[in-house]
C-alpha positions as a Markdown table, in Angstrom:
| # | Residue | x | y | z |
|---|---|---|---|---|
| 1 | Met | 10.4 | 21.7 | -6.5 |
| 2 | Arg | 11.7 | 18.1 | -6.1 |
| 3 | Lys | 14.2 | 17.1 | -3.5 |
| 4 | Gly | 17.7 | 17.6 | -4.9 |
| 5 | Asp | 16.7 | 20.4 | -7.2 |
| 6 | Ile | 18.8 | 23.5 | -7.0 |
| 7 | His | 17.1 | 26.9 | -6.8 |
| 8 | Ile | 19.2 | 30.0 | -7.3 |
| 9 | Tyr | 17.7 | 33.3 | -6.2 |
| 10 | Ser | 17.6 | 35.7 | -9.0 |
| 11 | Gly | 16.3 | 38.9 | -7.5 |
| 12 | Val | 17.8 | 41.8 | -5.6 |
| 13 | Val | 18.7 | 41.5 | -1.9 |
| 14 | Leu | 18.8 | 44.7 | 0.0 |
| 15 | Cys | 21.4 | 44.9 | 2.8 |
| 16 | Asp | 21.4 | 47.0 | 5.9 |
| 17 | Ala | 24.6 | 48.6 | 7.3 |
| 18 | Ala | 25.3 | 45.8 | 9.7 |
| 19 | Ala | 25.0 | 43.2 | 7.0 |
| 20 | Ile | 27.6 | 45.0 | 4.8 |
| 21 | Val | 30.0 | 45.2 | 7.8 |
| 22 | Glu | 29.4 | 41.5 | 8.6 |
| 23 | Leu | 29.8 | 40.4 | 4.9 |
| 24 | Arg | 33.1 | 42.3 | 4.7 |
| 25 | Arg | 34.3 | 40.8 | 8.0 |
| 26 | Ala | 33.4 | 37.3 | 6.9 |
| 27 | Gly | 35.0 | 37.8 | 3.4 |
| 28 | Leu | 31.6 | 37.2 | 1.8 |
| 29 | Leu | 30.8 | 40.5 | 0.1 |
| 30 | Glu | 33.1 | 40.0 | -2.9 |
| 31 | Asp | 32.3 | 36.3 | -3.0 |
| 32 | Ala | 28.5 | 37.0 | -3.2 |
| 33 | Leu | 29.0 | 39.7 | -5.9 |
| 34 | Asp | 31.4 | 37.5 | -7.9 |
| 35 | Ala | 28.9 | 34.7 | -7.8 |
| 36 | Gly | 26.3 | 36.9 | -9.5 |
| 37 | Leu | 24.2 | 37.7 | -6.4 |
| 38 | Cys | 22.6 | 41.1 | -6.8 |
| 39 | Leu | 23.1 | 43.0 | -3.6 |
| 40 | Ala | 22.0 | 46.5 | -3.0 |
| 41 | Ile | 22.3 | 49.2 | -0.4 |
| 42 | Ser | 20.6 | 52.6 | 0.0 |
| 43 | Asp | 22.6 | 55.7 | -0.7 |
| 44 | Leu | 22.4 | 56.5 | 3.1 |
| 45 | Val | 24.0 | 53.2 | 3.9 |
| 46 | Ser | 26.6 | 53.7 | 1.2 |
| 47 | Gly | 27.5 | 57.2 | 2.7 |
| 48 | Arg | 28.1 | 55.5 | 6.1 |
| 49 | Glu | 29.7 | 52.2 | 5.1 |
| 50 | Leu | 31.8 | 53.1 | 2.0 |
| 51 | Gln | 34.8 | 55.4 | 2.0 |
| 52 | Pro | 34.5 | 58.5 | -0.1 |
| 53 | Gly | 35.1 | 57.5 | -3.7 |
| 54 | Glu | 35.1 | 53.8 | -2.9 |
| 55 | His | 33.4 | 51.6 | -5.4 |
| 56 | Val | 32.5 | 48.0 | -4.8 |
| 57 | Glu | 32.1 | 46.3 | -8.2 |
| 58 | Gly | 28.6 | 44.9 | -8.6 |
| 59 | Leu | 27.1 | 46.4 | -5.4 |
| 60 | Arg | 24.0 | 48.4 | -6.4 |
| 61 | Ile | 23.6 | 51.8 | -4.6 |
| 62 | Glu | 19.9 | 52.8 | -4.7 |
| 63 | Glu | 19.1 | 56.5 | -4.5 |
| 64 | Leu | 16.2 | 57.1 | -2.1 |
| 65 | Ser | 13.3 | 59.1 | -3.6 |
| 66 | Pro | 11.7 | 61.8 | -1.6 |
| 67 | Pro | 8.6 | 59.6 | -0.7 |
| 68 | Ile | 11.0 | 56.8 | 0.6 |
| 69 | Leu | 13.0 | 59.3 | 2.5 |
| 70 | Glu | 9.9 | 60.7 | 4.1 |
| 71 | Arg | 8.8 | 57.2 | 5.1 |
| 72 | Ala | 12.2 | 56.6 | 6.6 |
| 73 | Phe | 12.0 | 59.7 | 8.7 |
| 74 | Val | 8.5 | 58.7 | 9.9 |
| 75 | Leu | 9.8 | 55.2 | 10.8 |
| 76 | His | 12.8 | 56.7 | 12.6 |
| 77 | Arg | 10.5 | 59.0 | 14.7 |
| 78 | Leu | 8.0 | 56.1 | 15.4 |
| 79 | Tyr | 10.8 | 53.7 | 16.4 |
| 80 | Pro | 13.6 | 55.6 | 18.1 |
| 81 | Arg | 15.8 | 52.5 | 18.4 |
| 82 | Leu | 15.8 | 52.2 | 14.7 |
| 83 | Ala | 18.8 | 54.0 | 13.1 |
| 84 | Leu | 17.9 | 56.3 | 10.2 |
| 85 | Thr | 20.0 | 54.1 | 7.9 |
| 86 | Asp | 18.0 | 51.1 | 9.0 |
| 87 | Ala | 14.7 | 53.0 | 8.6 |
| 88 | Ser | 15.8 | 54.0 | 5.0 |
| 89 | Thr | 16.6 | 50.3 | 4.3 |
| 90 | Leu | 13.3 | 49.1 | 5.6 |
| 91 | Ala | 11.4 | 51.8 | 3.7 |
| 92 | Leu | 13.2 | 50.9 | 0.4 |
| 93 | Ala | 12.7 | 47.1 | 0.9 |
| 94 | Ala | 9.0 | 47.6 | 1.6 |
| 95 | Gln | 8.5 | 49.9 | -1.4 |
| 96 | Arg | 10.4 | 47.7 | -3.9 |
| 97 | Ser | 9.3 | 44.3 | -2.4 |
| 98 | Trp | 12.9 | 43.2 | -2.0 |
| 99 | Pro | 14.0 | 40.8 | 0.7 |
| 100 | Leu | 16.2 | 42.3 | 3.4 |
| 101 | Leu | 19.5 | 40.8 | 4.5 |
| 102 | Thr | 19.9 | 41.8 | 8.2 |
| 103 | Gln | 20.6 | 40.4 | 11.6 |
| 104 | Thr | 19.6 | 43.5 | 13.5 |
| 105 | Ser | 16.8 | 42.5 | 15.9 |
| 106 | Thr | 14.8 | 45.7 | 15.7 |
| 107 | Leu | 15.0 | 45.7 | 12.0 |
| 108 | Cys | 14.0 | 42.1 | 11.8 |
| 109 | Gln | 10.9 | 42.6 | 14.0 |
| 110 | Leu | 9.8 | 45.6 | 12.0 |
| 111 | Ala | 10.4 | 43.9 | 8.6 |
| 112 | Val | 8.1 | 41.0 | 9.7 |
| 113 | Glu | 5.5 | 43.6 | 10.8 |
| 114 | Phe | 5.7 | 45.4 | 7.5 |
| 115 | Gly | 5.6 | 42.1 | 5.4 |
| 116 | Val | 9.2 | 42.4 | 4.2 |
| 117 | Gln | 10.9 | 39.1 | 3.5 |
| 118 | Leu | 14.1 | 38.5 | 5.6 |
| 119 | Arg | 17.4 | 36.9 | 4.6 |
| 120 | Ser | 20.2 | 35.9 | 6.9 |
| 121 | Leu | 23.9 | 35.2 | 6.6 |
| 122 | Asp | 23.1 | 31.5 | 6.7 |
| 123 | Trp | 20.8 | 32.0 | 3.7 |
| 124 | Leu | 23.6 | 33.8 | 1.9 |
| 125 | Arg | 26.1 | 31.0 | 2.6 |
| 126 | Glu | 23.6 | 28.4 | 1.3 |
| 127 | Glu | 23.0 | 30.5 | -1.8 |
| 128 | Leu | 26.7 | 30.7 | -2.5 |
| 129 | Leu | 27.0 | 27.0 | -2.1 |
| 130 | Gln | 24.1 | 26.5 | -4.6 |
| 131 | Arg | 25.7 | 28.9 | -7.0 |
| 132 | Arg | 28.9 | 26.9 | -7.0 |
| 133 | Arg | 27.0 | 23.8 | -8.1 |
| 134 | Ala | 26.3 | 23.5 | -11.8 |
| 135 | Pro | 23.2 | 21.3 | -11.8 |
| 136 | Arg | 23.3 | 18.2 | -13.9 |
| 137 | Val | 20.5 | 15.9 | -13.0 |
| 138 | Ala | 21.1 | 12.2 | -13.5 |
| 139 | Glu | 17.9 | 10.3 | -13.8 |
| 140 | Glu | 19.6 | 7.0 | -13.2 |
| 141 | Lys | 18.1 | 5.3 | -10.1 |
| 142 | Gly | 16.4 | 8.5 | -9.0 |
| 143 | Thr | 19.7 | 10.0 | -7.8 |
| 144 | Phe | 20.8 | 13.6 | -8.4 |
| 145 | Thr | 24.4 | 14.4 | -9.3 |
| 146 | Phe | 26.0 | 17.9 | -9.3 |
| 147 | Ser | 29.1 | 19.1 | -10.9 |
| 148 | Leu | 30.8 | 20.9 | -8.0 |
| 149 | Ala | 33.5 | 23.6 | -8.0 |
| 150 | His | 36.6 | 23.6 | -5.8 |
| 151 | Gly | 37.1 | 19.9 | -5.7 |
| 152 | Glu | 33.9 | 19.2 | -3.6 |
| 153 | Arg | 32.7 | 15.6 | -3.8 |
| 154 | Ala | 29.2 | 15.0 | -5.2 |
| 155 | His | 26.9 | 13.0 | -3.0 |
| 156 | Ser | 24.1 | 10.8 | -4.2 |
| 157 | Ala | 21.1 | 9.9 | -2.2 |
| 158 | Glu | 22.7 | 6.6 | -1.3 |
| 159 | Asp | 25.7 | 8.5 | 0.1 |
| 160 | His | 23.5 | 10.5 | 2.4 |
| 161 | Val | 21.8 | 7.4 | 3.7 |
| 162 | Arg | 25.2 | 5.8 | 4.4 |
| 163 | Glu | 26.5 | 8.9 | 6.1 |
| 164 | Lys | 23.5 | 9.0 | 8.5 |
| 165 | Met | 24.0 | 5.3 | 9.5 |
C-alpha cells in the first residue's frame, strides 16, 4: 500500500461487553454501524448488554455453538479473572479468526496469547475517518486528494509539510 492510500477494513469485528458499553457512551456504536462497519457480539454479551427485545440495527448477534460454549467455560475456569462473557467472546474470535475490539486488559493479554488480532477504540475512530473519505487519487505532482464529508478540508502532501514547519 502506498502512502496516502486509504484502506477500509471489510471483515467482521467482534466486540466484548466493555467495548459495546464504551461505544454507546462515546456515541460511536450507531456511527460505526451506519458507516458500514460489521460489528458482532456473542449472544451471551447480547443478553447482558441489550435490553430484552432491544434491536440495534446492523449489529450482528452470533449464537454460540456447543463447542464454542464448552471452550468458553474451559477458559473461564482456567482464567478466573475472565468473565464468562469475555471468555465466550475470546472463544468465538479465535474460532472464527475475527479481530476483537476490546480494552479489557485480561482479555487483551489472552487474545495475544491465543493469536487473536486486537482492535482498539482508536482503531475504530481511524476506521470511521477513513470511511468518511471517498478516495479520489490525483496523480498530479504525486499528491493525493480526498473528497471529504462534513466540510473537512483536504490536505495535500505539501500542506502536511507546511503544517510541520
